[in-house]
ZAMI-470705 format. One record per residue (C-alpha): residue in one letter; y, x, z. Coordinates in pm, whole numbers, plus 50000, padded with zeros to 5 digits. Each point is the difference from the previous one (the first is absolute). Example, Ala and Ser with C-alpha at 12.3 -4.5 7.8 and 13.67 -1.06 7.14 Angstrom:
<pts>
A495505123050780
S503445013749934
</pts>
This chain:
<pts>
M660917007931372
N497064977549911
A500984963549988
P497774974550173
L499474966349831
V501874972950189
G500834963649938
R497244994949742
A497204983250198
A500214967649799
E500015019049671
L496915020250101
A498264967650098
L500774985249658
L498525030549825
R496864997850213
D499674963049920
A500405007849631
L497215025850018
D497734975550180
A500694974549724
A499625025149714
P499964999949704
G503754996449980
G503295018150005
V503155004450206
L503405007249847
V501955019950261
G503724999949937
G503075011450185
E503105021149960
A499725037949994
G499235015950334
L498424970050174
G496625016950029
K497824984349731
T497965031749950
R499865006050377
L498654964950052
L497235004549746
R499055034050140
E499684984750345
F497894971849858
T497665022249799
A499665025250283
G498634972350220
L497264989749760
G496455005250113
D497205019849843
G498824987049665
H503494992149874
R501375019549706
V503735004549941
L501345009349655
V503705008749974
G502155004249691
G503775002149970
C502324991349714
L502305027649877
E503674997049921
L499545011349643
G497274973749958
S502414976949822
G500715028949765
G496515002149861
L497445011750260
P497364972749982
Y497584988650271
A501345026050245
P498664983850323
F496624991949847
S499545035049861
T500705013450349
I497474975950153
L497365009149746
R500655037250045
G499554996450375
L496794980449951
V498605026849771
R500825026350263
D498164978950257
I496854988049820
G500095020249678
V499814989249638
D496334991050044
G500854977850295
V502584981349793
T497554997349710
A497414983750226
L502434971850081
L500474988949639
P497734979249772
R497805022849791
G501895029250154
D502634996949725
T503095019150117
S501475006949655
G502824975250058
L501075018750313
A500775030149780
R503284982149929
L500935006550364
L498325033150083
P498875029049781
E497025005250232
F498344971949803
G500545016649663
E501994986449709
P500354962849918
E497454987649748
T502754990249760
D503735004749955
T500224965549842
A502874980550152
S498924964550080
G500224974250272
E496225001950018
E500035036350116
R502574991850268
A497964970050115
R496875021550027
L501855025050217
F501234972550234
E496524985050034
L498525034350064
V502415007450286
L499274966450163
T496255004349956
L500235034650159
L501954987350303
E497714969950046
G496945022349971
L501445022150271
A500834969650216
A496424987649967
R499025029950215
G502634993050263
P503564986850037
V502585017649783
V503775000950055
V502095010149697
V503595010050079
I502595000649719
E503245014650135
D503554997249863
A499244973149742
H503734997549925
W499465032049799
A496824987949832
D499695004549626
R499314969149790
S496325008349950
S499475004550373
R501654966550065
D497774983449742
L496875015950145
L501034990350353
S500544964049886
F496604999849832
L498265012750313
L501594974650233
R499344971049764
N496365008849944
L498645010750338
G496434988050037
T498174996950330
A499695036250117
P502095010050307
L502855016449808
L503544999050141
V502965011449788
L503175009450189
V503235005049807
T503275013450139
Y503404997049839
R503665003750089
A501544965350008
D503525014449981
E499165016749665
L499124967249830
H503174990749816
R500044968049796
G498565016249689
H497415022150172
P496614996149829
L498154997650331
R501814968150105
P498194975649768
L496675016950069
L500404995650376
A500844963449947
E496904994949787
L497685019150232
G501314980950299
R498424968849847
V496585016149952
E497364988150243
G499265026250265
V503275019049949
R502485000150292
R503595011450038
L501075021450295
D503735006550030
L500935026150259
T503144993450200
R502255023750197
L499165009050359
T501524982150296
Q501895019350268
P496955001550234
D497945013249708
V502665026149919
A500055010850365
E496205003250001
L500045020049674
A502735023650126
A498195004550331
G496835008749813
L501825025449788
L501705016650298
G497144996950246
R502174982750262
P501654966250052
L503524993349867
D502834985650199
R501144965849884
D503355012149869
L498465026549773
A497354975349876
G502744975349910
R502045026449816
I496945011649803
T499134964149909
T503544993549882
R500235032249799
S496494997749848
E500084962349951
G496364999450109
N498755022449717
P497305023650141
L500795028049756
F503664999550100
V499064999650369
E498125032749947
A502825015149795
L502624991250263
L498245015850297
E500385036150105
A497145015350194
D502094998650319
G500414962249968
T503574999949871
L501224985449672
V500195023649703
C503494989849903
E502324972450095
L500824987049655
P498095013949698
E501964995049681
S497024985149820
L496294994650018
R499585031649791
D501835020450264
L497824985250271
L496775008549818
L501195035049908
A501035007750359
G496385007850094
V499635022749697
E503245018650071
R498725010650341
L497205019749829
P500275036649890
E501925005549677
E496875013649826
T498134968050087
Q502854978549878
E499995018349667
V496274994049951
L500394963250096
R502704995849737
D497615014949745
A497214977550123
A502234969349959
G499965004649622
G496234995649986
G499664965150144
T498874986050333
R496805020649991
L499245033349827
E497375027249998
H500425032850188
R499315020149681
L502684981649803
L502615004850271
S499085036850015
A500525003449625
V503354982050006
T501425019050300
G498595033749895
L498595005050352
D496495012350056
D497584981350227
R500995018450314
D503764997249953
L499814963349898
T497884991550304
R502455017850227
A502954981649847
L498374965850025
R498605002750353
P503274989350171
A500234969549772
V496484989550094
A500685006150368
A503174978749979
N498024972249831
V502145001749685
L496915009249796
V496384990750069
V496945018449872
D498154978449747
G496765015149873
D500825030749791
G503694992249996
Y502874984650187
A501764966650021
F503404991250135
R499594979850318
H502144973649838
A501114996549639
L503564993750117
I500215036050122
R498915013249661
E502454977049823
A502855011650223
L499205036849931
H499694994449626
D503204979749980
D501835027750190
L499385024749717
L502985009949788
P499694992949623
G499295036249913
E497455002950282
H498304968249880
T499665012949642
R498775034550105
L497474985750247
H498364976949747
T500005027849742
R498065021750246
Y497504971850053
A499544995249626
K499525037349932
A497555003550289
L497904971649859
E500145014049647
D498865033950131
D497124984550194
G499004964449918
T497414999750280
L502774997450261
V499794961949966
P497034977649916
A499235001549628
R500924964049919
R503435004950162
L501115031649821
W501914986049701
A501584971350194
E501215025250260
L501365022749728
S501774970849834
H501574991150335
H501165035350079
W501275009349652
T501894967149983
A501515006150345
A500915035449884
H501784985349695
D497895020749759
A499714975649710
P497615019549771
W497395006450267
A500464965250149
L499304985949653
V496795020149955
S498664993750349
S500794962649980
W498094998249670
R496985016550161
A500354978150310
A499914969249776
H496715012149853
E498525005250347
A501164965550111
R498434984649692
K496705017450077
A500184985450350
A500534964949857
A503375000350179
Y501934983849720
A503184991950193
E500385036750093
C499165010249643
L502854977449887
T502365015250258
M499275035249879
L500364990649632
E503314983250068
R501125031850175
V499045019049684
L502124975849795
E502965004150237
L499805037849961
W499394999949624
D503605003349882
R500675027450259
V497285022449852
P500835009549638
D496465011549921
A498254971550186
A497744991049705
A498855036249960
R499325004050373
L497864968450014
G498475001849654
T501014964449915
D503054979249915
Q502044974950196
A498454970149825
D496575010650125
V501285003050357
L501564965449973
G496754985549868
R497955015850278
A502484987050256
A499784965149851
H496205000750022
A500165012150361
A502474972050076
E497594974449861
L497145013350213
A502275000750305
G500984963749944
E503605009349921
L500074978749686
E503784997149958
R500425037650026
G497135004649759
L501684977449747
K503305019250016
L498205033349968
T498004987749700
D503194987949831
A501535034450050
A496885017349868
L499984978449685
V503605010049929
R499085037050017
V496505000649850
G501125000149639
G497664989749721
A496685013950125
P497814969149936
E497285005950258
R502415008250282
R502204970549909
A497024976649982
G498745011650341
L503404993050154
L500174965849835
V496594990750141
L501195011550343
R503234979949974
G498124969649876
G497755001450304
L502975003850234
R501834970749841
H496894978450025
Q499565007850369
L503674991750058
A499714967649795
R502735013049770
P500294990749632
G499295025849736
F496585012550107
I498224985849696
E502675014849771
D499495034250166
L496264998749947
R500344988449642
E502445028149927
A497615024950162
V497294989349755
E502435000649707
V501385035050061
L496535015350024
P498395012149678
D497374975849874
E497275023850109
P497174995550250
T501315016350320
K499424994350368
L503644990750056
R499974974449717
A496834983850139
H501584998750345
A503274985149875
L498164973049804
S497824990950297
I503004997350234
L501824979349737
A497024976349988
Q499714998850379
Y503664990050049
G500404981449673
R497304974350077
L502464984650247
T502934998949759
T499335004649630
G496854979149977
I496285005350013
E499455007349631
E502415029349986
A498615013850326
R496464997349869
R500995018849683
H501585028550196
A497045002650236
R497545001949711
E502075027349831
S500135019650326
L496244996850037
R499425011849643
I502125031250052
A498485008250341
R496494998349859
R500935020749697
I501435028750205
G497414997450278
D502464989950272
A497694983750258
G502854990850234
G502004984349718
E496944981149879
T499424985450347
H503634989550038
A500064983849654
L496714981550057
T501194986950336
T503334989049854
L498244983049707
F497754981550243
C502974987950205
V502054988849700
D497964968449952
I497124993350239
E497404974749888
Y497764991050289
G496374997449903
A500305017949667
H501205035050075
F497585015050251
E498925024949739
R503585013250008
I499575007850367
E496945020449915
E501955017849725
V502715009350250
R497315011050248
R498475023949746
A503425014949928
V500685004050372
E496705018150045
R501175025049739
N503425003450165
A499164995650373
Q503625003550112
P500714980950323
S502704978849837
A497624989649721
V497134992450239
L502214978450222
R501614982049708
L496494990549883
A499224986250346
V503184979249987
I499394984449659
E496284994250066
S500564981850331
H502934980649847
Y497854989549704
L497024989550214
E502214978450221
G501554983149696
L496494993849869
G499004982550323
R497605027250116
H501765002450333
A497335018550197
D499695025649722
A503785003950000
V499995007050375
A497285025949950
A501845016649709
A503245002050200
A498115013950300
R498375026649779
G503405008849862
Y501395003450352
E497145023550091
Q500775020549691
A503665000950105
R498895012050343
E497905027749844
F503015010749794
G502154999450315
L502024970349873
A498634970950204
R503174991950191
T502335004749704
Q498634991649655
G497054982750164
T502454974050128
F500204984849651
L496314991550025
A500784979250309
I501414973549764
N496834999949794
K497884997150313
G502164974550181
E500194975949704
P496214994949960
L499584998250378
L502494971249996
S498064983449718
L496755003850196
G501554983850306
R499675031950203
F503484994550138
D499755022950304
E498875029649788
A502674993149739
L502684998550271
T498875033550143
V500105016349657
T503484987349910
R501565006950341
Q498665035650009
A501365006249651
L503414985350085
D500185021350315
Q499895030749776
D503334990149839
P498644998749643
P502335005549704
I501884970749854
T497724999349695
I497054986950204
R501644984050303
T500524965649842
S496304993449947
L499235009550359
L502784977650131
V498734970749794
L496445004250126
D501215002250357
G502234969349953
L497214978849849
L497645009250281
A502634990150255
L500754967349820
Y496354989649969
R499685004350376
G503154980850081
D502405028750066
V502874987849784
A502525022750175
T498165031449887
A499644986049648
R503774994249995
R500665036150106
R497745012649725
I501864978549747
A503275015650114
D498455034649962
T498754992849649
D503364984949902
G501645033050093
I497585019249782
A500244974849716
S503715006549969
F499035035849921
T497064993849765
Q500304966249832
R501955012649698
W496655012149867
P497574979650211
K496305005550047
T498054967750032
Q497945015150281
D503195003550205
Y502484974249875
F497714970149931
A498005006750317
A503235000350205
L501004966949839
R496614985950099
L500585009650364
K503474984549993
G498744968049838
E497074995650237
T502245005550302
L502554974749877
F497204975049936
A498615005250352
E503494992850136
G500194967349801
R502725013449768
Y498284987949685
A502945001149759
E500715036250095
A496305008449969
L500044986249646
A503215018549916
S498525033050121
A497634998949702
G502935001549757
P499825037449922
V496304996749914
L500924973449744
D502715022549858
L497995032349974
P496834994649796
G498115027849831
L500265027450264
P496955022450053
D497354983450217
D502074968149982
A497254974150038
R498495015050315
Y503204995650197
A501544970249815
W497194974750056
P500314998450383
V503764994349970
L499604972749735
T497374982350210
L502185000450309
A502894985949795
A497774971349884
R499164992050362
A503714999650085
V500614974349723
T497564976350173
A502174999250314
L503324993649820
D501574965849942
D501025008749645
D498944994849641
V496565016150004
E499785004449623
T503345017749982
L498975023950276
L496545006949862
R501055005549640
P501255036550032
L497075008750225
E497474987249750
K501765017249712
R499805033150186
A496344993250080
I499204994249633
D501565033949919
T498175017750284
D496705017349932
V496824991550186
R498015032050038
G496955001650222
P498554976450260
V502845003050253
Q502604989049748
E497674972549881
A499884986650357
W503805001550033
S500444982749664
A497604972250104
L501854996150329
F503334997949816
R498664971549782
A498654981950306
E503355003550182
T502034987149705
G497664970149984
Y500444994550373
A503785000949957
R499664972149741
G498104978450248
E496505008649881
R497475004750280
D497315018949811
C497605010450273
A497665016249747
A502765022949871
F500705014450346
D496285001750078
A499555021049687
V502805023150110
A498475002950349
A496675009049841
A501715026649787
W501645015650307
D496674998650183
A498315018749714
L502765026250021
D499665002250380
Q503604989650069
P499604978050310
Y503664992450072
D500654987949646
R496754980150014
A501134982650321
L503354991049842
A498244984549701
L497664980750232
E503014986850192
R501454986949673
A496614985149902
A499784982550337
R503424984049946
C498814987949659
A496854985550155
L502014982050268
A502324985349738
A496944985849826
G498634986150326
G497235025650029
A500235007050372
E496545015650026
A500595022649699
A503335010350149
A498445007050339
E497475023549843
R502705020049825
V502215000650309
A497135012950214
T499235028249757
A503665009949962
T500584998450377
A497095023650068
I501495024649751
S503574997750131
R498925004450361
E497975030749915
L503005014649817
G502424991350278
A502094980549748
A501684977350257
P502334980249767
L497134990449772
T497814991250299
D502764977350136
R500424982149667
L496264994449977
A499974986350354
G502524974149887
L497654989549721
A496904998550216
P500634966250177
R500734982849669
S496925014649841
R497804986450282
S501304964150019
T500374968549794
A503524986149971
P500704963650107
L501644971749802
G498265011249681
L502155031049975
T498755032849859
P500075029850240
R503045013549814
E501804966450018
Y499194998150371
E501595034450050
V503074989449800
L500304968750218
R499885021250313
L502885021349875
L501894969449880
A499614984350348
D501585031650143
G503074993649783
G499215024549722
S501714996949661
N498045003949677
R501295035749969
A499005008450359
I496554984449955
A499545019749677
A500935032750164
D497674994050294
L497034991149780
H500795025149721
I500334972549739
S502904989949777
A502574974850120
K499044978349702
T496374999550113
A501114991750354
S502004970649860
V496914987049820
H497995002250322
V502704980750191
S499994972249736
N496204997050024
I500174998650381
L502604972049999
A497834979549767
K496785005450197
I501414991550344
G502274971849880
A503315016150097
A503224994849806
T501865031150119
R499335034250143
G501384988950337
E497674969950006
A497065022249919
A500915023950283
A500414971250246
K496614985149902
A498295033750044
H501435003650350
R499194963750089
L496375005249900
G499875032250200
L498895020049700
F501795031650121
</pts>
């Protein structure tokens, strides 16, 4: 019986719409048996010429260590279709070496080095391949049974859906909703992907009674009477798979009351010949799909006998032919058969699978062999061989940059260790080494807590071997730092102390890491000393990578803008000798960061763009290249290229960057929103950064923490919450001396000085801590000189000084640095000073210039404030009042208090009081009320 597709017209329409709107994805969920695979087959079968469909399924043992299973299948099918040369032609420079981690047809991976960089390159390469294919015509990628997906496959799937470009690429994912218990790892991923632009959810529901009747009629080839249709609907509960299982060929029900779902699914198998049933039970041990040759080896049947035995199963639609092998029509049938095995049968079956694979490793794809052997020997309860095969499977997973699966296999080794007396001899290593490797894999897989526990256990067992102990201490120090846990500096110090005082690569590395982390905690001088010692050792032993890392760390310990460009060139020369992607990209980061801090904004944009291109060439553009988005977005903001900056930050945030770089992106995005009047978005970004700050502020970086405080302060100021804006600067006052302090402290101090102006409090008391912090803050380079000058002008303004020349000088400094928004703000302040002095024409000139800038930038709040100044700057006030006094009288006539007038005009309440006293004297009024009445009587407002 071949089942027609019924009751899914709306679902097919949604899939067609998704393809028309591609790139994008559809997450197709539903309980087992509802026809998810059938739906997608119907959809893909109806696609026109020019469409390519790539299908890969997840395997049940995927969670046990078989990485990238669906993507390996997709790539294997693509190689069969267009060949290795065809795949090569789709990739930049024809570089397919990274794909060797998925398929042996592409050779061996260039390196066995385990790093996040290698994994990132693999992810980028897969996406580039699919997008290159889609550039030739629409591509539909189908990932089936994602509830069985291994961690690496889930991560790669997430990467693809978050980073789809513009090519017509549609990713369809099926999963069993009824398998997703509360702790299932797919649940949070589905929730996250459901929020990605272009990704839709499609939840299949059970069939209605008319649909069930139509399905049954299609299966039987004749209409059903209403009574039978109702009984089938009741018994099947609208599940298409159960409808098929319930029907006999003559249109009657298989059985009145099956004891369980298992009995119902096995009923169709039990009607087959005994020989066929025996082969199906053997097949059930090999997974949902298996090769003909493997099944022949396990059953002991030759080609002819195996084909004869399987033909009835194919005819009954229990098995379907799938390439060179077979697949169960539904995984539930395989599960029912496998679960029906007796314990002894289960052990013997998996032993036969394991021995068949050991006799002939070509029976499964090469990258799957050791993971399959680990699965079968474990299921056969053979601890020694399970230990050995899991160890080898961990190595294969590591080569594939599948670190979560590597960790799974190593933890299986550890579980089996005590059950195998000669485990160390069989593996050629000790338990401490396995623990250390597992801890490193956990770090690369992002399982930091597990990594920490594994490292602790390894340190207990490692004994006194200094180099091994030091390596583990460096690893634990890194894990503790990433988790914001105390003790990481102590670990790194101990690592240096236990090593012999000899020039070694490990000692240079430990010192450099100690300097890198220590600059945030132990002080700049100690960090500088460690970095210099690391550099000396690296150069002595000829360690180019260590030299580059030490030079970069030394540069970052204490940046002096304007005086250290030769250090950039020194790092560049070291990178040219090393040429590792991580070193090249780290150079791009520090160079663009330095140029922006120096005020060479256009050069900083260019340096970040070059770095991004280098990341793209390395296959790391959408992963490690994301960090360079910060260093491109920040100078674009400085240059007033707000639209470009917004595009850069939003694209980077869409890629779900790691917590270590997310804060800077959120701050940039929040400032852009605030400058254009979108306070709600700025508020959301503050909430986001607050959540991250709770994780990172124990050892804060000024680039993150002070910048987030700036966003918070500016938002509070825009909302008129001046006291809170001033208070937000508190941590900057309390944390002097951090690396790169001045660059990020000056904007916060300046904003705090502006907030003082608007408060009806003792100005001197409020300014005193700000000015003390300013005295202790360095001024390095022209940008910091401009901020320092602005701070002095703002503190003078808060004291009632209206020094137009001071703000004009600041505006000129920003103009020389090509920072238009900051220039317009300074001109606004200068215009207010000119108005206070009665210089209406001078004010008008400044207002006109600032307004032209703000309008071009789309800075609506600033444009509105300038519009409020424009009438006063164009007119002469009556009654001998200055323009500022005239404005104060207008507010007074509206019933404003001194505090309200001060807030509206961004002056102190004390200054407002002075203006009111002058007004009363000039217009001959004894009280505020009399002055207001006279203004209204004269029709001044």
